[in-house]
N, C-alpha and C positions, 0 to 999 in steps of 0.2 A: 439479242434474241436470235437463236438458231436452232434449227432441227439437227441435232448431232447424230453420229453413227450409232451411238449407244441407244438413244431414244428410238431410232429407226429399227433397231433390232427388236425393241419391245413392241413397236408396231407390227413387225413382221410375225412375231408370236402370236399376237392377238388376231392377225388375219389368217392364220393357218387353218382355222375351221372352215374357211372358204374353199380349200382345195377339194376338188370334185364338183364344185358349183359350175353352173353354165351361165354364160352372159345372156342377159334378157334384153336390156336396153343400153344404148349409149348416147349421151347427150354432151354437148360442149357449150356450157352457159356463157363462157367468156373466152377471149383469145387464147389464154394460157391456162385454161382449166377444163378438165374432162371428168364427167361422172359416168361410172359404169355400174348398172344395176346387175347384181348376180343372184341367180335363183338356186336354191338348194332344198333338200328334203327338209320340210318344216318351216320354211320361211324364205326371206330374201334380204339382202343388204345392198346399200348403195356405196360404192367405193369412189372417193374423190381423189383425183390426181391434180396437182397443181405445179406449174413450172414457173410461177411468178418469182421474180428475184427476191422479193421481200416476204414471200409467204409459201415457198416451195415446200411441198409435203405430199404424203399419201395417207389416207385413213378413211374409216368408215364414218359416214356423215348422216345426221338426221335433219339437217337444215333443208328448208323448202326453197329451192333455187329455181327462179325462172329461166326458161331456155328461150333463145331467140327464134323468131318465126322460120327463119331459113337456116338450116344447120350448116356450119362451116365446112370447108372441103376436107379438113383433116378428120372431122367427125364422120363424114360420109365414108371415107376411106376405112376408118376403124369399124364401122358397121359392116362394110363390105368384108373385111377380113376376119374380125373377131365376133360378128354376130352369131350367137348360138354356140360359141366355142366353149370348151371345157377347161377350167383352170387345173393344171397339172401339179404345179409346184411354185413356191415363193422362195427366192434364193437371196442370200446376201453374203458377201465375202468379208469375213471378219466384221469390223465396224465400219466398213466403207459406206459412204452415204449413197448408195445405189441399191435399189431392190429390183429383182428380175422376176417377172410374172410369166411363167411358161404356160402356153395354151395349146390345146389340141384342136385344130380347125379343119374345115373342109374348104378346099380351093374351088375355082370355077369349074374345074373338070370332075369334081366329086371325090377327089383323092383326099385322104387324111394327111395333113401336114402339121408340123409344129411351128409355132411362132412365139417370139418373146417380146413382151412389153417392158421396156426398160425405163425405170423412173429414177432419174438422176437428181438428187437434191444437193445442189452445190451453188447456192446464192444466185449470182447473176448469170452463171453458167448452167443453171438448172434446165432440164429438158425432159421430154417424153418421147421415147423413140420406139418405133415398131421395127423389130428385126426378124428377118426370115430365117428358116432353119439352116440356110447355107451361110449365115453370118452377115448377109448384105442388109442395108438399111432399106426398108419399105418406104418409110417417111418419118417425119418428126413433127411436133407441135411447134418447134422453133428451128428453122433451117439455119445452118451456120455455114457460110461460104468463105472463100479465101479473102474477101474484103473485111470480114469480121474476125477471122482468126486463121493464122497460118499453121498453127500447131496441130489443130484437130478440125477436120470438116466433118459436118453432119448433113449429108445430102442423100437423096434417094439413089439407089444402085451402088453407093460406096460401101466398103466394108466397115462394119461397126468395130470401133476401137475402144477399149476401156481406157477411161482417162488416167493420166500418170498418178502414181500412188506412191507416197513416201513410206519408208520402212519405219514403222513406230510400234510401240508396245500396246497390248491390249490390257487395260486396268484390271480386267477380271482374271488375268492369267499371270501378270507380272509378279515376281518374287521381290522380297525386301532388297536383296542384293542388286537386282536389275534396276530397281528404282533409284537406289543410292548411286550406282555407277552413271545412270543416265543424268541425274541431277548434278553430279560432280563435273560434268562437261560444261556447266554454265557457272561462270565466276561472278557475275553480277547481272543486274536486271530484274524485271518483275518476275516473281515466282510463278504467278498464275499462267503468264505467257510461256514460260519454259515448260510448264505442265502440258499445255495444249500442243506444243511441238513434240513432246515426248510420248503422249498417249494418243491412240487413234480414237476418233469418234467421241470426244468429250467437248462440250460447249464451254464458252467462257464463264457462263454462271456456275457450272459445276467445279471448274478449276478454281474460281474465286471462293466457293464454298468451302473447298478443301483447305485453302490457304487461310481463310477466316478462322476455321476450327484450329488449325496449327499455330497460328500467331496470336490467337485470342483477340483478334480484331486490330492488332497493331499494324501500322504501315511500315514494313521493312522489305528489303530486297534480298536477293540469294545470298550476297555477300555477308549478310548479318544473321544468317541462319545458324543456330547452334544445334547441339545434338538433341536437345529437348524438342525444339521445334520440328526437326527433321523426323523424330520418332512419331510425334503426334500427327504429322502430315502422312507418313506411311500408314499409321493406324487408321486414319480417316479414309484413305484410299482403299485399304483392305476391307474396312467396314462396309464402304459403298459397293465393293465388289461382291461381298457376301450377300448383301441385301438384294443386289441385282440377280445373282444366281438363284436365290431362294424365292424371289418374287415378292419379298417383303418391302414394297416401294410405297412412296408417298407422292402421288402425282400432284404437283403444286403449280398454281397459277399466281404469278406476282402482279398486283395491281398498284397504281399510284393512289394518292388521296382522292383523286377525282374518279376513282373506280374504273380507270382505263387500264386494261391488261398490258403489261410491259414485257413479260418474260414467262417462261414455263420450265418445268424440270421434272425429273422422276424421283427426286428426294427433297426432303423438307429444306427450305431456304431460310437462313437465319441472318445472313450478312447485311440485310438492309435495315435491321432493327425496326424502330417505329416509323421510319420514313415510308415504308411501303406496307401493303396489306397482302398477306398470303391467304390463298383459298385452296382447299383440297378437292380434287375430283376423283372419280372412281376408276378411270381407265386411261390408258395412253391415247387411244382414239378419241375418247370422250374429251379429254383435255385439249387436244388440238382443235376438235370440232367447236368447242366452246371459245377457245382463244381466238380463233381466226373468223368466227362466224360474222361478227359485226364489222370487222375490217374488210372482209371479202364483199359483204353487201354494200357497203359505202363505196368501195372501189368499183363494183359492177354498176351501181346506180350512177356514179360520176361518168363512166364511160358511155352510158346510154342517154344521159341527160346533161351532158357537158354544154350544150348550147344554152339550155335553161339556166345553168349556174351562171354562165357568162352574161346572159341577159339580165338576170336578177341582180347580179353584182354591178353591172353597168347602170341599171336603173337606180340602185341604192346610191351610188356615187353621184349620179346626175341630180336626183332629188335632194340629197344632202347638200350639194353645192347650191342648188336653187334656193333651199331654205336659208342657207348662210347669207346669200346675196339679198334676199328679201328682208332678213333681220337687220342687215347693214342699212338698208334703205329706210327701214322703220325707225332707226335711231335719228335719222335726218328729221322725222316728224316731230321730235322733241322740240324743234325750234319754232313750232306753230304759235305757241303762247307768246314767244318773244316778238313774232311778226304782229300779232294782234295788239300787244302792248304798244309797239312803235306807232301802229296805225291810229290807236286811241290817242296818244300823245300828239301826233301830227295834226289830227282832226281838231283837237282842243285848241291847238296853237297855230292854226292855219293862217291866221292874219299875220304871223310873224315871218312867214316864209314868202320869199320872192322867186319868181322864175329865173333860173340861172344859178341858184344856190347849189353848191356841191355838198354842203353839210350844215347841220344845225345842232346846237346844244340846248336840250330841254330838260326841265325838272320833272322827275318821275313822281307825279302826285299820288300814285298808287302805294308808294313807299313812305311811311310816316317820317323818314329822314329826308325826303326829297332829294335824293342824289341826282347829280346832273348826268344826263345820258347823250352821248355823241351820236348823232343819226346821219347816215350817208344818204344823200339825195341824188336824183338823176337831173341834171342841169337842163336837160332838154325838155322836161315834163313841167306842167303847171303845178302849183302846190296841191290843187285837188287831185291831179292824177298821180302825184307821189303818194298821197294818202291811199288812193285806191290800189296802188301797186302793192303796198304792204298788206292790205286787207285780202287782196287777191292771192298773194303767197300764202297767207294764213288759211284761206279756204282751200287751196290746193293741197296743203299738208294735212288738213283735216280729212279731206276725201281720200288722200294717199294712205293715211293711217287705217282707215276703214277697210280699204281694199286690200292692203298688205296684210293686215291682221287676219282677214278671211283667207287670203291665199296661203299664208303660213299655216293656218289651221287645216286647210285642205291638202296642203303638201305634206304636213306631219302625219295626217291620217292615211295618205297614199303611201308614205314610207313605212308606217306600221303595217299596212296591208302587204306590201312587197316583202317585208321581213317575215311576215306570217307565212307567205308562200315558200320562201326560201327555207324557213324552218320545216315546213311540211315536206319539202323536197329533200332535205337532209335526213328525214326519218322515213322516207319512202323505202320499201323493201321488195316491191314488184313492179313489173312493167306497166301494169294497169294503174298503179298509183301515179306514175309519170304521165300516162295518157290522160287521166282525170285532171291533173294539174295543167297540162296543156290546153285542155278544153277550157278550163276556168280562165286562164290567161288570155285565150282567144276571145271568150265572151266579154272580157273587160278591155278588149282592144290593144292588148299589149303584143300579140302575135297573130299572124294569119291562121285561121281555122284550117286544120289539115283535112284533105280529102279522105274521107273513110271509105275503105273497100269492104263491101259485104255489110253485115249487121254491125250496129254500133256496139261497143263493148258493154257488157252488163255492169251495172253500178255495183261497186263493192259494199258489203255491209260494214257498219263500224266495228272497231275492235271490241271484243266482248270479254268481260271479266266477271268474276263472282267473289264477293267479299268473303272473308273467313267465316262470317256468321250468316251467309245465305243471300245477301242482296245483290241483284244484278247491276253491273256498272258498264256503261257504254262509253267508248272514246272515239271521237271524230278523227278521220284520217286526214282531212283537208278542210278548207274553208267552206266549200259548198256542202259537205257532209255535216260540218259543225252547225251550219244554219238549220238544216233539216233535222238534225238530232235535237237541237235546243228549242226550235220553234214549232215543229210539228210532231216529232216522236214523243218528247217529254210531256208528262202530265203537269198540271199546274202545281201540284204538291211534291213532285219529284225535285231532287236538289241538283242545282247546276254548279259546277266547279270551273275555275280558270285561274291561271297563275297571275298574280298581281303585277300589272305593268310589264309583263314578260310575254312574248308571243308563244302561243302553244295551242293545244287542242281543247275543244269544249269537252267536258266529262259530265255525264248524267248518272246519278245515283237513283235507280228506280225504287221508290218506296213501297209501292203497291198498297197504299193506305196505311202502312205501319209507320211507327215512329223510328227514324234511322238511329242506329246505335253509334256511340262514339267511334267504336272500331270501324264501322263501315265508312264513317265520314272521314276518318284519318286515312283509310286505305284508298278511298276515292281521291282525296287530296294528294296522296303520294302518287297515284297514277297520273293526275294532271301534271304534277311537277316532272314526272318521268317523261312524259310526252310533251315536252316544252323545250324552249331554248336553255332553260335552266337545269337541264338533265344532270349535268356533271357538277352542280353546286351542292354544298353540304347542307344549307338551309334555304328553302324556297318558300316565299309567301304565296299562299293560295287563297283566293276569295271564294266563298260559296254562298248561295241564297237559293230560295225556292224559285223554281223555273218561271212562275207567274210574275216574278219581279224582273225578269230579263225581257228587254224589248230591242227591236231593230229600228233605228231611225230611218225615215224616208230617204232613199238615195244612198244609203250606206253600202260599202262594198262587202263581198261575201265574207262571213265570219265576224264582221264588226257589229257589236251589240253594246247597249247600255244597260246598267243594272242598279238596283237599290236594295236596301235592307240586308246588306251582306255582312258576313263575318270573315275573319282572316285567320288562318292557322299557318304555322311554319312546319314543313316537313322535309325529310331527306329522301331523295329518290333512291330506290334500291332495286336493282335489276333482278336479284334473286327473288325478292318478294313480288315483283311484278310477274315473273314466270309462274310462281305458285298460284297467283290469282287468275291467271289466264284460263278462260273457259276451255274445257276439254283436256287440260293437263292432269 
């Protein structure tokens, strides 16, 4: 997966309508990400710049991204120099993976100056650099000093230098003869890797798709190419070039069978066959926004809640180990009946025992065959004391069994609760989600309550959806909200949903006195499956029942309930269907 130079050129074309717009706001939601709001006649757009190694890119975004309470220094510097600036031009040299955003700004003295924001999309070397009109670096989102690189330094006051660039062909301009001559230089090896070295700005998925078409899916290298394969390869390259020039493109997202995005492209991708799922999007920016939205959210949440993730993982490991030890101790309790049997046999034959005996063989009269049982005795004890010793061991194991059974039950419930909090944390999308989870864990005694400055944060509402036939559906964000939604908000005839034996959100289908349709029930069940640990499964069991049959046991942890009179359906979580049902979409 890579944002290649050709795709970046398509992004540039989509962004050209912003030329003439003015910078309205600048935010830096994470260490390697910047969002710039641009205002123009008739509207505004938010431009996202990312210099993260695994998700470097630039595009328009519609994603709602939380910003830190205190803006980072680079953000403050950008506001100082580019606040209110006018975008003059967006440039790209060929299919090089660099976009130059030229701005007209006003400096501290009130003079009009030009500055350039350089977005370098180059994997782990990606960066976002502000360059003054004299070519010197003002600052960058990632500073590169001599300890990091000897070849190219990126530091304030130094002159900006363009990264080294190889001389390669543009697939949109290359002739048949140029392609043949370039391929002739390679005697053997992988064809797609050779194409990446020959052409500027194409990603591995594009090169593999060209080769897949030319070889009809067979696995061959350059030495095995004949004229027919070479002709088909050139034809496919020229066809892609024509589509690129005409704008007749097919923006594609490639997902695995778990519905997780794996790659994207500007042409239709057939090389994976039935192994992957392809999905078409409407624009280059929209494709990137969709592809990276979930990944960026997860990364941002992990940065801000890293301590909670560690805490919950440690708790899970500790509780699981405790349950394992308790279960091992419980197995010892199986010997209790053996101790009682021996006590009974000794009691019935006490007259045959002498003090000082080390063992005795007695007939087991509880067994119709009366087998002989060898019993070990304590020579220091009297016969009566030996009898009482075995009865005492029996009573100890009976008590231990009751205590251990109760402890295992409580530990198992605690483990389910911790897993439910972890699941809520993995689905958190905003800082307020994390704050509410911290408050919940503090209430349960797992962490110290944080000192709140100012007013406490306003409680978030549940996620709201509407079924395709008009029923309202609410989804809880966390355990505390699950309790409120199920036990206070829902009416007795509303329908409650939860995944079967899988941690997840409580979902309420509000009937408003009407009989719920099969469509509404299946859509509510699908929402329950999507907002659960089983989100990426193909078939998820979901229990549902009337809310009046859902009760909370005394002393139960947040989100923990019992229910009766339930039915179960199996559904497949579908992200696109969830987005269509989201209220306000």
